[in-house]
Backbone atoms as SQL, in Angstrom:
CREATE TABLE atoms (id INTEGER PRIMARY KEY, chain TEXT, resi INTEGER, resn TEXT, atom TEXT, x REAL, y REAL, z REAL);
INSERT INTO atoms VALUES
  (1, 'A', 1, 'TYR', 'N', 29.023, 28.286, -62.218),
  (2, 'A', 1, 'TYR', 'CA', 29.013, 28.327, -60.760),
  (3, 'A', 1, 'TYR', 'C', 29.838, 29.512, -60.265),
  (4, 'A', 2, 'GLU', 'N', 29.605, 29.891, -59.021),
  (5, 'A', 2, 'GLU', 'CA', 30.359, 31.011, -58.446),
  (6, 'A', 2, 'GLU', 'C', 31.760, 30.556, -58.061),
  (7, 'A', 3, 'MET', 'N', 32.769, 31.318, -58.491),
  (8, 'A', 3, 'MET', 'CA', 34.137, 30.968, -58.125),
  (9, 'A', 3, 'MET', 'C', 34.368, 31.297, -56.666),
  (10, 'A', 4, 'HIS', 'N', 34.847, 30.311, -55.918),
  (11, 'A', 4, 'HIS', 'CA', 35.096, 30.533, -54.493),
  (12, 'A', 4, 'HIS', 'C', 36.188, 31.584, -54.326),
  (13, 'A', 5, 'PRO', 'N', 36.021, 32.534, -53.403),
  (14, 'A', 5, 'PRO', 'CA', 36.999, 33.616, -53.222),
  (15, 'A', 5, 'PRO', 'C', 38.397, 33.113, -52.868),
  (16, 'A', 6, 'LEU', 'N', 38.482, 31.881, -52.326),
  (17, 'A', 6, 'LEU', 'CA', 39.792, 31.346, -51.954),
  (18, 'A', 6, 'LEU', 'C', 40.558, 30.845, -53.179),
  (19, 'A', 7, 'PHE', 'N', 39.895, 30.783, -54.334),
  (20, 'A', 7, 'PHE', 'CA', 40.556, 30.298, -55.542),
  (21, 'A', 7, 'PHE', 'C', 40.763, 31.464, -56.504),
  (22, 'A', 8, 'PRO', 'N', 41.959, 32.079, -56.490),
  (23, 'A', 8, 'PRO', 'CA', 42.219, 33.255, -57.316),
  (24, 'A', 8, 'PRO', 'C', 42.273, 32.929, -58.810),
  (25, 'A', 9, 'ASP', 'N', 42.512, 31.678, -59.156),
  (26, 'A', 9, 'ASP', 'CA', 42.565, 31.320, -60.572),
  (27, 'A', 9, 'ASP', 'C', 41.733, 30.067, -60.818),
  (28, 'A', 10, 'SER', 'N', 41.716, 29.590, -62.046),
  (29, 'A', 10, 'SER', 'CA', 40.856, 28.458, -62.401),
  (30, 'A', 10, 'SER', 'C', 41.653, 27.166, -62.514),
  (31, 'A', 11, 'ARG', 'N', 42.804, 27.102, -61.838),
  (32, 'A', 11, 'ARG', 'CA', 43.584, 25.855, -61.895),
  (33, 'A', 11, 'ARG', 'C', 42.856, 24.743, -61.154),
  (34, 'A', 12, 'PHE', 'N', 42.030, 25.127, -60.169),
  (35, 'A', 12, 'PHE', 'CA', 41.315, 24.126, -59.378),
  (36, 'A', 12, 'PHE', 'C', 39.813, 24.398, -59.462),
  (37, 'A', 13, 'PRO', 'N', 39.157, 23.988, -60.558),
  (38, 'A', 13, 'PRO', 'CA', 37.716, 24.215, -60.692),
  (39, 'A', 13, 'PRO', 'C', 36.915, 23.362, -59.713),
  (40, 'A', 14, 'ILE', 'N', 36.171, 24.004, -58.843),
  (41, 'A', 14, 'ILE', 'CA', 35.366, 23.278, -57.859),
  (42, 'A', 14, 'ILE', 'C', 33.889, 23.492, -58.190),
  (43, 'A', 15, 'PRO', 'N', 33.210, 22.485, -58.755),
  (44, 'A', 15, 'PRO', 'CA', 31.811, 22.646, -59.155),
  (45, 'A', 15, 'PRO', 'C', 30.866, 22.796, -57.971),
  (46, 'A', 16, 'ASP', 'N', 31.249, 22.300, -56.802),
  (47, 'A', 16, 'ASP', 'CA', 30.383, 22.432, -55.634),
  (48, 'A', 16, 'ASP', 'C', 31.234, 22.476, -54.373),
  (49, 'A', 17, 'SER', 'N', 30.595, 22.396, -53.220),
  (50, 'A', 17, 'SER', 'CA', 31.327, 22.562, -51.955),
  (51, 'A', 17, 'SER', 'C', 31.476, 21.228, -51.235),
  (52, 'A', 18, 'ARG', 'N', 31.635, 20.135, -52.001),
  (53, 'A', 18, 'ARG', 'CA', 31.794, 18.823, -51.352),
  (54, 'A', 18, 'ARG', 'C', 33.154, 18.701, -50.681),
  (55, 'A', 19, 'PHE', 'N', 34.100, 19.539, -51.103),
  (56, 'A', 19, 'PHE', 'CA', 35.450, 19.444, -50.567),
  (57, 'A', 19, 'PHE', 'C', 35.714, 20.610, -49.625),
  (58, 'A', 20, 'PRO', 'N', 35.648, 20.375, -48.309),
  (59, 'A', 20, 'PRO', 'CA', 35.802, 21.445, -47.321),
  (60, 'A', 20, 'PRO', 'C', 37.203, 22.034, -47.271),
  (61, 'A', 21, 'ILE', 'N', 38.201, 21.254, -47.727),
  (62, 'A', 21, 'ILE', 'CA', 39.579, 21.757, -47.689),
  (63, 'A', 21, 'ILE', 'C', 39.980, 22.219, -49.086),
  (64, 'A', 22, 'PRO', 'N', 40.263, 23.513, -49.268),
  (65, 'A', 22, 'PRO', 'CA', 40.667, 24.026, -50.583),
  (66, 'A', 22, 'PRO', 'C', 41.898, 23.300, -51.107),
  (67, 'A', 23, 'PHE', 'N', 41.874, 22.923, -52.404),
  (68, 'A', 23, 'PHE', 'CA', 42.985, 22.174, -52.988),
  (69, 'A', 23, 'PHE', 'C', 44.282, 22.959, -52.942),
  (70, 'A', 24, 'PHE', 'N', 44.192, 24.299, -52.984),
  (71, 'A', 24, 'PHE', 'CA', 45.419, 25.094, -53.034),
  (72, 'A', 24, 'PHE', 'C', 46.220, 24.935, -51.751),
  (73, 'A', 25, 'HIS', 'N', 45.574, 24.447, -50.674),
  (74, 'A', 25, 'HIS', 'CA', 46.315, 24.208, -49.438),
  (75, 'A', 25, 'HIS', 'C', 47.405, 23.166, -49.654),
  (76, 'A', 26, 'ILE', 'N', 47.173, 22.244, -50.602),
  (77, 'A', 26, 'ILE', 'CA', 48.176, 21.212, -50.873),
  (78, 'A', 26, 'ILE', 'C', 49.471, 21.863, -51.355),
  (79, 'A', 27, 'SER', 'N', 49.363, 22.768, -52.334),
  (80, 'A', 27, 'SER', 'CA', 50.564, 23.417, -52.856),
  (81, 'A', 27, 'SER', 'C', 51.149, 24.369, -51.822),
  (82, 'A', 28, 'GLN', 'N', 50.276, 24.981, -51.003),
  (83, 'A', 28, 'GLN', 'CA', 50.757, 25.896, -49.972),
  (84, 'A', 28, 'GLN', 'C', 51.584, 25.133, -48.936),
  (85, 'A', 29, 'ASN', 'N', 51.219, 23.861, -48.695),
  (86, 'A', 29, 'ASN', 'CA', 51.859, 23.094, -47.630),
  (87, 'A', 29, 'ASN', 'C', 52.865, 22.085, -48.166),
  (88, 'A', 30, 'LYS', 'N', 53.377, 22.315, -49.374),
  (89, 'A', 30, 'LYS', 'CA', 54.328, 21.360, -49.944),
  (90, 'A', 30, 'LYS', 'C', 55.521, 21.155, -49.021),
  (91, 'A', 31, 'LYS', 'N', 55.938, 22.218, -48.337),
  (92, 'A', 31, 'LYS', 'CA', 57.078, 22.115, -47.429),
  (93, 'A', 31, 'LYS', 'C', 56.624, 21.905, -45.994),
  (94, 'A', 32, 'ASN', 'N', 55.344, 21.565, -45.830),
  (95, 'A', 32, 'ASN', 'CA', 54.795, 21.392, -44.486),
  (96, 'A', 32, 'ASN', 'C', 54.425, 19.928, -44.290),
  (97, 'A', 33, 'SER', 'N', 54.707, 19.388, -43.120),
  (98, 'A', 33, 'SER', 'CA', 54.417, 17.982, -42.862),
  (99, 'A', 33, 'SER', 'C', 52.912, 17.719, -42.884),
  (100, 'A', 34, 'ARG', 'N', 52.101, 18.776, -42.745),
  (101, 'A', 34, 'ARG', 'CA', 50.650, 18.594, -42.739),
  (102, 'A', 34, 'ARG', 'C', 50.148, 18.106, -44.084),
  (103, 'A', 35, 'ARG', 'N', 50.977, 18.221, -45.135),
  (104, 'A', 35, 'ARG', 'CA', 50.492, 17.839, -46.461),
  (105, 'A', 35, 'ARG', 'C', 50.096, 16.367, -46.479),
  (106, 'A', 36, 'ASN', 'N', 50.802, 15.543, -45.683),
  (107, 'A', 36, 'ASN', 'CA', 50.448, 14.128, -45.637),
  (108, 'A', 36, 'ASN', 'C', 49.029, 13.962, -45.106),
  (109, 'A', 37, 'THR', 'N', 48.679, 14.750, -44.092),
  (110, 'A', 37, 'THR', 'CA', 47.329, 14.679, -43.539),
  (111, 'A', 37, 'THR', 'C', 46.310, 15.121, -44.577),
  (112, 'A', 38, 'ILE', 'N', 46.634, 16.199, -45.298),
  (113, 'A', 38, 'ILE', 'CA', 45.703, 16.716, -46.302),
  (114, 'A', 38, 'ILE', 'C', 45.564, 15.736, -47.462),
  (115, 'A', 39, 'HIS', 'N', 46.684, 15.184, -47.923),
  (116, 'A', 39, 'HIS', 'CA', 46.618, 14.211, -49.018),
  (117, 'A', 39, 'HIS', 'C', 45.808, 12.995, -48.586),
  (118, 'A', 40, 'GLY', 'N', 46.040, 12.532, -47.357),
  (119, 'A', 40, 'GLY', 'CA', 45.279, 11.397, -46.853),
  (120, 'A', 40, 'GLY', 'C', 43.798, 11.712, -46.774),
  (121, 'A', 41, 'TYR', 'N', 43.487, 12.953, -46.360),
  (122, 'A', 41, 'TYR', 'CA', 42.083, 13.354, -46.249),
  (123, 'A', 41, 'TYR', 'C', 41.425, 13.364, -47.622),
  (124, 'A', 42, 'LEU', 'N', 42.128, 13.928, -48.607),
  (125, 'A', 42, 'LEU', 'CA', 41.571, 13.976, -49.960),
  (126, 'A', 42, 'LEU', 'C', 41.457, 12.572, -50.537),
  (127, 'A', 43, 'ASN', 'N', 42.423, 11.716, -50.231),
  (128, 'A', 43, 'ASN', 'CA', 42.354, 10.340, -50.717),
  (129, 'A', 43, 'ASN', 'C', 41.136, 9.636, -50.137),
  (130, 'A', 44, 'ASP', 'N', 40.833, 9.920, -48.862),
  (131, 'A', 44, 'ASP', 'CA', 39.648, 9.323, -48.250),
  (132, 'A', 44, 'ASP', 'C', 38.393, 9.784, -48.981),
  (133, 'A', 45, 'LEU', 'N', 38.377, 11.054, -49.412),
  (134, 'A', 45, 'LEU', 'CA', 37.208, 11.573, -50.131),
  (135, 'A', 45, 'LEU', 'C', 37.089, 10.918, -51.504),
  (136, 'A', 46, 'CYS', 'N', 38.233, 10.718, -52.165),
  (137, 'A', 46, 'CYS', 'CA', 38.211, 10.182, -53.526),
  (138, 'A', 46, 'CYS', 'C', 38.021, 8.670, -53.536),
  (139, 'A', 47, 'HIS', 'N', 38.394, 8.010, -52.461),
  (140, 'A', 47, 'HIS', 'CA', 38.274, 6.555, -52.410),
  (141, 'A', 47, 'HIS', 'C', 37.239, 6.148, -51.380);
Protein backbone atom coordinates (compact mmCIF):
# COMPACT_ATOMS: atom_id res chain seq x y z
CA TYR A 1 0.00 0.00 0.00
CA GLU A 2 1.03 3.63 -0.40
CA MET A 3 2.62 5.09 2.72
CA HIS A 4 0.65 8.13 3.83
CA PRO A 5 2.82 11.29 3.63
CA LEU A 6 1.93 12.11 7.25
CA PHE A 7 3.72 8.94 8.40
CA PRO A 8 7.49 9.50 8.01
CA ASP A 9 8.31 6.03 9.34
CA SER A 10 6.70 2.59 9.56
CA ARG A 11 6.01 2.61 13.30
CA PHE A 12 2.32 3.06 12.50
CA PRO A 13 1.43 0.87 9.48
CA ILE A 14 -1.97 1.93 8.16
CA PRO A 15 -3.32 -0.58 5.60
CA ASP A 16 -6.21 1.69 4.63
CA SER A 17 -7.84 5.04 5.41
CA ARG A 18 -10.41 3.84 7.96
CA PHE A 19 -8.73 5.97 10.61
CA PRO A 20 -9.16 9.69 9.81
CA ILE A 21 -6.94 10.77 12.70
CA PRO A 22 -3.24 9.90 12.22
CA PHE A 23 -1.92 7.81 15.13
CA PHE A 24 1.17 10.00 15.43
CA HIS A 25 -1.10 12.76 16.75
CA ILE A 26 -1.32 10.73 19.97
CA SER A 27 2.43 10.99 20.60
CA GLN A 28 2.44 14.60 19.39
CA ASN A 29 -0.24 15.48 21.96
CA LYS A 30 1.17 13.56 24.92
CA LYS A 31 1.49 16.86 26.79
CA ASN A 32 -1.80 18.14 25.41
CA SER A 33 -5.16 17.65 27.10
CA ARG A 34 -6.64 16.82 23.67
CA ARG A 35 -5.01 13.40 23.90
CA ASN A 36 -7.94 12.22 26.03
CA THR A 37 -10.30 13.17 23.21
CA ILE A 38 -8.12 11.41 20.64
CA HIS A 39 -7.72 8.29 22.78
CA GLY A 40 -11.47 8.22 23.36
CA TYR A 41 -12.07 8.63 19.63
CA LEU A 42 -9.73 5.77 18.77
CA ASN A 43 -11.28 3.62 21.49
CA ASP A 44 -14.69 4.24 19.93
CA LEU A 45 -13.28 3.03 16.59
CA CYS A 46 -11.71 -0.07 18.14
CA HIS A 47 -14.70 -0.93 20.31
